[in-house]
N, C-alpha and C positions, 0 to 999 in steps of 0.2 A: 900413780897404780898402774895405769895401762901398762906404762913400761915396764914394771915389774910382773906384771901378767906376763907379758910378752916374753921375757926374759926367763921367765919359771926359778928362779934363785931366791927369791925373799921368804924366809924360812916361814912368816908368819901365813904368807900365802899357801905354800906348799903343807903347811899343819892345816888349814883350812880345806885345801881340798881333799887331802886324807881323810879327814873327817867326813864329809860328803859323799866321799867315795862309799864309806862305811855304812853311812846311813841309808843312802839311796832314796830320799824322798821325793814322790812323785810331784811334789808342787813346792816349792822351796821359797821362803821369803826371805829377803835380804834386807839388813838394816845397816846403817853408817858405809855404804856403797855410794862413792863419788859419782855424781852424773856429769854425764856429757851428753850433748845434743844429739849425737847421733847412735848413742849405746855403743861404743867402741871399746870402753872397759866392760860391761855385761858380756858382749857378744864374745870378747876375749876369754872371759872367764868361762861361759858357755863351750867355747871350742877347749879350754883345756878339760872341762867335765869330759865331755865326747869321745875326746883322745883316754881318757882313762875308763871309758865304758858307760858311762851314764850320759843320756841325752836328752837335752831339753828343748825340742823344738819350738818351743810357744814362750815368749816372753814379755813383761808389761813395766814401763818405767814410764813417768814422768819429770816435768823438772819439779823439785820438790822447793819449799819456803826457806832452807838454809843458803844464808849468804843472800837473797834476795831485797834490793836496797827498800828502806821504808821512805827514805828521805828526811826522818825523823831521827832527833839527838835522843835517843832511849835511855842509855845509861849516863847523860848528865855530864858528858868529857868535855862537851863544847864543840864535838865533831857530829857529823851523822851519818858517817860512812865506815865506822868500825865494826866487827863481827857481832858484837852484842847491839848494832842498832838495826841489824837486818831482820826480816819477817821471822828467822829463824837463825840461830847463832851461827855463823860461817864465814870465814877468812874470804872465801869466793862463793860465788852463784853455783849450788850444787854440792857443795861440800857435804860429805855425811848423808844422802839420801837415802832412797828405798827402792828396791826391785822385787820383781817377781821371776822365776824361771819354772816351768810347766811340762810335764810329759804331756798333759791333756790341752786340746785348745783353750786359749783365752778369748773371751769374748769382747774384743777392745772397745767396738763401736758401740756397746752398751757400759761400759765401765762407767763410773761415775767418780771425779775427782773431786773432792770437798774441799781442796788446800785453800781454796781462795774463799772459803767462807770468815765472814768476820767475826772476830771475837765478839764485839758489842751486841750481835745479832742473836747470839746464844739464848735461851729462855733462862733467864737465871744467872746471866752472868756475872762473872766474878771481877770482870776489869774493872779498874778504880774509873769513875769519871772525868779525873783530872788527868789522867795516864796520858804522858805525852804523844803517843801514837793510836788515842782512842778512835780517830777516825777512818786509822789504815790498817791497824793491826789484824794480821788473821789469826785464826785461832789453832792453826796447825803451825807446829814450831818445823816440822817434817813435813808430813802429809798425812792424810785423812783419804783413803781409796773404798770402794766397794767395787771389786772386780769379778764378776762373772766367770766360772770356770765349768766348761763343758766336760759332763764324765761320762763314761762308757754306760751304753746300755741304760740311760737316764734322760728323762725328758724336762728336767728341771737342772738347772744350771746349780753350781753351789757357789755361793757370794763371800767373798774372800775380804774381809775389813781389816784393812793393813792402817798401822798406824806406830810412830815414834813419838813418844812424849818429851817434851823438854824434862831435864832434869829440875826437881823441885827446890834449887840450891842457888849458889854463885848470883844470890841477889844482895838485898837491903832490908832492912826492917817493915818495908811495906810489903813483902814477899811474893812479888810479882809472878816468878816463876813458879813458887807453890801453886799460888792461885791460877796460873794457866795450865799446869800441869793438870789439877784436878778437873777444871773444863774441858781438857784434850781428851781424860778419859770419859768423863760426863757424857760426852756428844753421843757415842754410841748409844745408851740408853734413851738420848732425847730422839734419837732417829728410829728407835724400836717403837717408839711413844708417838711415834708420827706429831711432833709438838714443835718442829723447828721451822716449817714452810717449805722443809727439804724432802721429797718422796719416803715414803716409808720402807724402812728394811723389813725383807719377811724371811722366812726359814726356805732352804736351808743354809745357813753359813757360820764360819768361824771368825772369829776374833782373832787377829793374828797381830803383834809387836811386840814393841819394847814400851812399857806403860813407866819406866824407871821410879816404879813405886813399890813400895814392898808393905803388905798389908797389916804388917806387924811390927816391923822394925826399921829404922831410919827417920831421916826429914822429912816432909810432905804431910799433905792432908791425905790421911790414910783412910779415912772413911770414904774418898772418891774410890778407888780400888775395891773395900770391902763391898761396897753398895752393888758395883759390877759383876763380882766374883757372888753376892749371893742372889743375883738376881735369876727368877725362876725361870726365864725363859732361855737360860744357859746352863751348859755343864763346866763344872770343874776338875777338868780331870787329873790334877796332881796337886790339892792343897799341901801348904807346907814344904812343897818342893823347891828348894834352890835352884836357881838360874846362872848366878855370878857368884864370884869368890872374891870380895874386896880386901881380902885379909891386909894386904901392904897399904889400906888405907884406914886400917883398924876398924873395919864394920863387919869382917867375917864373911859368911855367906849370907847372902838374899833373896829374894825372889822380884825378879823385877820385868822379866820376858814371860809372855802367855799366849796359851793357844787355847782360846775356849770355843768350843762348838756349839750351838743352838740345840735344844733340847731330844729334837726330834732326830737326830743324827745317833747312828749306832753308834758307839765307842768302845773299839777292838781290845787298844793298847794305848798307852802312853809313858813317856820318859823323858830322861835329857841324857846328851852325851857330849862327854868332858873328852875335849881334844888335847891335843899336845899343849904345852903352856905356851909354847911360840904363838899360839893362834890369838891367845887372848884370855880374858878372865872367865868372858862370858861362855855358856854351854849352848849348845844347839838342844832346843825344845821341840819333842816331835810327837805326836797323836795319830794313829791309824783306826779311820772313823769310815763308816759305809751311810751310805742314803738308807733309808726306811723303803720301804717297798710305794709304789705310787699307790695314791687310794682309787685309782680306776681299775688296776689289776691287781688290788690286793686279796682277790678271793679266789685268784687265779692260780696261786702256790710257787709263782714266782721267786725268786729269791731275791733280796736287796741287790742293789746296784754295785758294781764292783768296787772295791776298796780303794782308797786314796791317802797315803799318808801325805801329811802336811808338816812341815817342818818352818820355825822361827829362830833366826841364828843369832837375834838379839843385836848385840853390838859387834859381835863374833862373826864379821863379816869380812871379806878381802877389801879393805878400805884404808885411809889414813889414818895411822895409830895417833891417839894422842892420850 
């Protein structure tokens, strides 16, 4: 991927850059972007976007669970080091991770990486007691992050809650992936409830990521995403708006990528952007929001804080295609 970014010749990467330069989000969440320790690939992407007039001086990435060994034979093939035996599916550590690029400062020191949280420790966990990785299996197949973004003219940061859940398929009758997918989605409500032993998340926030689950169609425990979408603490800016076209798989258009702002945020606009076919089947999902007036200055007549676009590219990111 780094080689392709430097050369600038890969049609998928070029189409992705064109789409980003068209939408021009202030905060960009990328999924399915390969992780490297030095952040060279993310830096190369930022350099290319800067050359196109879109400058992201702030960025955030951490090692994902994809490809991270568990030491257990999870898929039962007699080996403990295959892609399906990792904490999250991956042929190598960091394959298809996540990242953030931002115009606004990222409060890295206050960011919370919840990717190490064990699946068994989630209240009401769906992991089977006899799961081969019960003692070590992390809940996140990729990441769960809570990343504060400092916005202009606001004393309160915006918490960006980033995740990419496992597809609820590619397993057996035990429905391991389906159960894990549902719990990855449910973690956000558990954190909002403050019932996980982890610090409670408070507004303002935006949940941003690929849930790999449609509330109405396809495989998976759809009640998990329905419960999240109907949570009164959230807004659903684009109900019934497709984010991917899986016609080649016989599934048609589905909604799997989401941007869900907290109820207190002022929603200005929302939509999807369909890039050129070379960029992949996922669409860019974007919202335009503003922070509400601060309670301490609400009587002063000041306007809300400056707008900030937030965009989640789903799996339509410059990463290895599969």
